[in-house]
C-alpha positions as CSV (number, residue, x, y, z in Angstrom):
1,M,101.3,109.0,91.7
2,A,103.1,109.5,88.9
3,A,105.4,106.7,89.2
4,A,102.9,104.1,90.1
5,W,100.8,105.4,86.9
6,V,103.8,104.7,84.9
7,L,104.3,101.1,86.5
8,T,100.5,100.4,85.7
9,V,100.9,101.4,82.2
10,L,104.1,99.4,81.7
11,A,102.1,96.4,83.0
12,L,99.2,97.0,81.1
13,I,101.2,97.1,78.2
14,G,102.9,93.7,79.0
15,V,99.3,92.2,79.4
16,I,98.2,93.1,76.4
17,A,101.1,91.9,74.3
18,G,100.8,88.7,76.3
19,G,97.2,88.2,75.7
20,V,97.4,89.1,72.0
21,L,101.2,87.6,70.8
22,G,102.1,85.5,74.0
23,Q,105.3,86.1,76.0
24,S,109.1,86.0,75.0
25,K,110.6,83.9,78.2
26,T,114.0,85.1,77.3
27,I,113.7,88.8,77.1
28,S,111.0,88.2,80.3
29,A,113.7,86.3,82.4
30,H,116.5,88.6,81.9
31,L,114.3,92.0,82.6
32,A,113.0,90.6,85.9
33,A,116.2,89.5,87.1
34,A,117.6,93.0,86.4
35,G,114.4,94.4,88.6
36,G,115.0,91.4,91.3
37,G,118.9,92.4,91.7
38,V,118.1,96.2,92.2
39,L,115.2,95.6,94.4
40,S,117.0,92.8,96.6
41,G,120.1,95.5,96.9
42,I,117.7,98.4,97.8
43,C,116.3,95.7,100.8
44,L,119.8,94.6,102.0
45,F,121.6,98.0,101.7
46,W,119.2,100.9,102.3
47,L,115.7,99.3,103.8
48,I,117.2,97.0,106.5
49,P,120.0,99.3,107.6
50,E,116.8,101.9,108.2
51,I,115.1,99.7,109.8
52,A,118.0,98.8,112.3
53,E,118.3,102.5,113.4
54,T,115.2,101.9,115.7
55,S,115.4,98.2,116.5
56,G,119.2,96.8,115.5
57,F,120.4,95.0,112.9
58,A,119.8,91.5,113.7
59,F,116.2,92.1,114.2
60,A,115.7,94.1,111.4
61,L,117.2,91.7,108.9
62,A,115.1,88.6,111.0
63,L,111.7,90.7,110.4
64,T,112.4,91.6,106.8
65,V,113.1,88.1,106.0
66,I,110.0,86.6,107.8
67,A,108.0,88.9,106.0
68,G,109.7,87.9,102.4
69,A,109.1,84.4,103.2
70,A,105.5,84.8,104.3
71,L,105.1,86.5,100.7
72,V,106.9,83.6,99.2
73,A,104.4,80.9,101.2
74,L,101.5,83.3,100.1
75,D,102.4,83.2,96.4
76,R,103.3,79.3,96.4
77,V,99.9,78.6,98.1
78,L,97.5,81.0,95.7
79,A,99.8,80.4,92.2
80,H,99.5,76.8,92.5
81,T,96.2,75.9,93.6
82,G,95.1,73.5,90.6
83,H,97.2,72.0,88.0
84,S,96.7,73.9,85.2
85,P,95.7,77.2,83.8
86,R,92.2,75.5,82.7
87,H,91.6,73.9,86.2
88,G,91.2,76.3,88.9
89,M,94.9,78.0,88.6
90,V,94.1,81.6,87.0
91,G,91.7,82.7,90.0
92,P,94.3,82.2,92.9
93,L,97.1,83.5,90.1
94,L,95.3,86.8,89.5
95,L,94.7,87.1,93.2
96,A,98.2,86.7,94.1
97,T,99.2,89.5,91.3
98,A,96.4,91.7,92.8
99,I,98.1,91.8,96.0
100,H,101.6,92.0,94.5
101,S,100.5,94.8,92.3
102,F,98.9,96.8,95.5
103,L,102.3,96.1,97.3
104,D,104.3,97.5,94.3
105,G,102.1,101.0,94.4
106,W,102.5,101.2,98.4
107,S,106.1,100.7,98.0
108,V,107.3,103.1,95.4
109,R,104.8,106.0,96.8
110,A,106.4,105.3,100.3
111,L,110.0,105.4,99.3
112,A,109.4,108.4,96.7
113,T,111.3,110.6,99.1
114,K,114.3,108.8,99.7
115,P,117.4,109.7,97.6
116,L,118.4,106.6,96.2
117,A,115.3,104.6,96.7
118,G,113.3,107.0,95.1
119,I,114.6,106.5,91.8
120,A,115.9,102.9,92.2
121,V,112.9,101.4,93.2
122,P,110.3,102.6,90.2
123,I,113.5,101.3,88.0
124,G,113.5,98.1,89.4
125,L,109.8,97.6,89.8
126,A,109.3,98.6,86.2
127,L,111.8,96.0,85.3
128,H,109.4,93.4,86.8
129,K,106.2,94.7,85.4
130,I,106.8,94.0,81.7
131,P,107.4,90.4,82.4
132,E,104.7,90.0,84.8
133,G,102.1,91.5,82.6
134,L,103.3,89.5,79.9
135,A,103.2,86.2,81.9
136,I,99.7,87.0,83.5
137,G,98.4,88.0,79.9
138,W,99.4,85.2,78.2
139,I,98.2,82.4,81.0
140,T,94.7,84.3,81.6
141,R,94.4,84.3,77.7
142,K,95.2,80.4,77.8
143,A,92.9,80.1,80.7
144,I,89.7,82.0,79.7
145,G,90.1,81.9,76.0
146,S,89.1,85.0,75.0
147,T,91.5,87.7,74.7
148,A,89.2,90.5,75.5
149,R,88.2,88.9,78.9
150,A,91.9,88.0,79.2
151,I,92.7,91.6,79.0
152,L,90.5,93.1,81.2
153,A,90.9,90.8,83.8
154,S,94.6,91.1,83.8
155,G,94.4,94.5,83.7
156,A,92.0,94.9,86.4
157,V,94.7,93.3,89.0
158,E,97.6,95.6,87.8
159,L,95.5,98.6,88.6
160,L,95.5,97.8,92.1
161,T,99.3,99.2,91.6
162,V,97.7,102.7,91.6
163,I,95.2,102.0,94.4
164,G,98.2,101.1,96.9
165,A,99.6,104.1,95.5
166,I,96.7,106.3,96.8
167,V,96.1,104.3,100.1
168,E,99.7,104.8,101.5
169,P,99.6,108.3,102.3
170,P,96.5,108.6,104.5
171,A,97.9,105.4,105.9
172,E,101.2,106.3,106.7
173,S,99.9,109.2,108.5
174,S,97.5,108.1,110.5
175,G,99.9,105.0,111.2
176,A,102.6,107.2,112.2
177,A,100.0,109.5,114.5
178,V,99.2,106.4,116.5
179,F,102.4,104.1,116.7
180,G,105.5,106.4,115.7
181,E,108.2,105.2,114.7
182,R,107.2,101.6,115.1
183,W,105.0,102.4,112.1
184,T,107.4,103.3,109.8
185,A,109.7,100.3,110.7
186,A,106.7,97.8,110.1
187,V,106.0,99.3,106.8
188,L,109.7,99.4,105.4
189,T,109.9,95.8,106.9
190,I,106.9,94.7,104.8
191,V,108.2,96.5,101.5
192,G,111.9,95.2,102.3
193,G,110.0,91.6,102.5
194,S,108.2,92.2,99.3
195,F,111.5,93.3,97.3
196,L,113.3,90.1,98.9
197,F,110.1,88.1,97.6
198,L,110.7,89.3,93.9
199,G,114.2,88.7,94.2
200,F,113.6,85.2,95.2
201,H,111.2,84.5,92.7
202,T,113.5,85.6,90.0
203,V,116.7,83.9,91.2
204,V,114.5,80.4,92.1
205,S,112.3,80.5,89.1
206,E,115.0,81.5,86.4
207,R,118.1,80.6,87.4
208,K,118.7,77.6,84.8
209,K,118.2,80.6,82.0
210,V,121.6,81.5,80.4
211,G,122.4,84.9,81.7
212,V,120.0,85.5,84.4
213,M,122.3,84.8,87.3
214,P,125.1,87.4,85.9
215,V,122.1,89.9,85.2
216,F,121.0,89.5,88.9
217,A,124.3,89.9,90.2
218,M,125.2,92.9,88.4
219,A,122.0,94.7,89.0
220,F,122.5,93.9,93.1
221,G,126.1,95.1,92.7
222,V,125.4,98.2,91.2
223,V,122.8,99.2,94.0
224,G,125.3,98.3,96.4
225,L,127.8,100.3,94.6
226,F,125.8,103.3,94.8
227,A,124.9,102.8,98.7
228,W,128.7,102.5,99.4
229,V,129.3,105.5,97.5
230,H,126.4,107.6,99.2
231,G,127.5,106.4,102.5
232,R,131.1,107.6,102.2
233,G,129.6,110.9,100.6
234,G,127.6,111.3,103.7
């Protein structure tokens, strides 16, 4: 739970900064790229192999990619409703952020006991939470026209990170009791898909900015190196 609260506080700091000051696009892009690289690496080098233990690698990869693609599609449907912040965009954008925040909290709680992931996932998500908060606070402020209301609306959706972390343990216990290993595999598939979505979002939307792709690649490579070292040690 502590990690979920830290992520939420970081997002709220970003929301306040975005609502009051606007956003630094360069810093945000590089933070998001680092987070995307870490989370994509966790998905490829840790989550998919774990899912593959019960379903085979090809099936695990396919399911995770499908889950990520579904989130990309959902994000585009929600975030691109309307043509400007003043004409319908802010509502769907806040809804999309609420879904992502819930999954962030669920993910960090679900992976808390795993050796590398329990440390790397909160770091990767934290690197995303700051620029996410900046962007949401800034866009909502432009749409609503009131700093206080923008901060309240954006902060409310970011608090769903904590709700996701609270819901995960009882849901995991109930799901595992009914579905056994298939439940764990399904949860990891959704978590992995959400990480792929965050990595994809970084690469596609920010790839033209100087330094973004090298930062992403470096973070991805570091996770891969740790996974390789851990595997040899095991």
